C-alpha positions in Angstrom: 4.4 9.0 -20.9 2.6 10.3 -17.7 3.4 8.4 -14.6 0.3 7.0 -12.9 -0.5 4.5 -10.1 -3.8 3.2 -8.7 -4.7 0.8 -6.0 -7.9 -1.3 -6.4 -9.1 -3.1 -3.3 -11.0 -6.3 -3.4 -13.2 -5.2 -0.5 -16.0 -2.7 -1.1 -16.0 -1.4 2.5 -13.8 1.5 3.6 -13.9 0.2 7.2 -11.6 -2.6 8.4 -11.2 -4.5 11.7 -7.9 -5.3 13.2 -6.5 -8.7 12.2 -8.5 -8.8 8.9 -6.9 -9.1 5.5 -6.9 -6.3 2.9 -6.2 -7.5 -0.7 -6.2 -5.9 -4.1 -4.0 -4.9 -6.9 -1.6 -2.1 -7.8 -1.7 -0.9 -11.4 1.0 1.5 -12.7 2.4 3.2 -15.8 5.9 4.5 -15.1 8.7 6.4 -16.8 11.8 4.5 -17.9 13.8 6.0 -15.0 11.5 4.5 -12.3 13.3 1.5 -10.8 10.9 0.2 -8.2 7.2 0.3 -7.1 6.5 0.1 -3.4 3.3 -0.4 -1.4 3.4 0.1 2.3 1.1 -0.7 5.2 1.7 1.6 8.2 -0.1 3.2 11.1 0.3 6.5 12.8 -1.1 8.3 15.8 -1.2 12.0 16.4 -2.7 14.4 18.9 -1.6 15.3 22.3 2.1 14.4 22.8 4.3 12.9 20.2 3.4 11.4 16.9 4.0 7.7 16.5 4.4 5.9 13.3 5.3 2.2 12.4 5.8 0.4 9.2 4.0 -2.9 9.3 4.7 -4.5 5.9 5.7 -3.4 2.5 5.7 -4.9 -1.0 8.3 -4.1 -3.7 8.2 -4.8 -7.4 10.7 -4.0 -10.1 9.2 -1.3 -12.3 8.3 -2.0 -15.8 6.8 0.6 -18.2 3.4 -0.8 -17.2 2.5 -3.3 -14.6 -0.1 -4.9 -12.4 0.6 -6.8 -9.2 -1.7 -8.4 -6.6 -1.1 -7.8 -2.9 -2.4 -8.9 0.5 -1.8 -7.4 4.0 -3.1 -8.5 7.4 -4.0 -5.6 9.6 -2.2 -5.3 12.9 -4.0 -5.6 16.2 -2.6 -2.2 17.4 -2.1 0.7 17.9 
C-alpha cells in the first residue's frame, strides 16, 4: 500500500481573511506502522531579521489503514 494524504477545503477561494474559518476534510491511506495523522495550522514570517513561527492549532487522529476526518480552524488575527 502506498501512503497518501489529501486535504480538501470547503472554500473555493485561496485567499482568506484573519478571523475567518477554514474547514474541510483530511483523507488518507496509511501503512500499518503509521500511528497518528496530524493537521497543523501555523504562521511564519521571514525576511530581514529572524524568522518567526507559531503553531496556532492542531488536530490529531489515530491512524487507520484508510480514513477521512473533518476539520475546522479559525484563522488568527496576527502576525
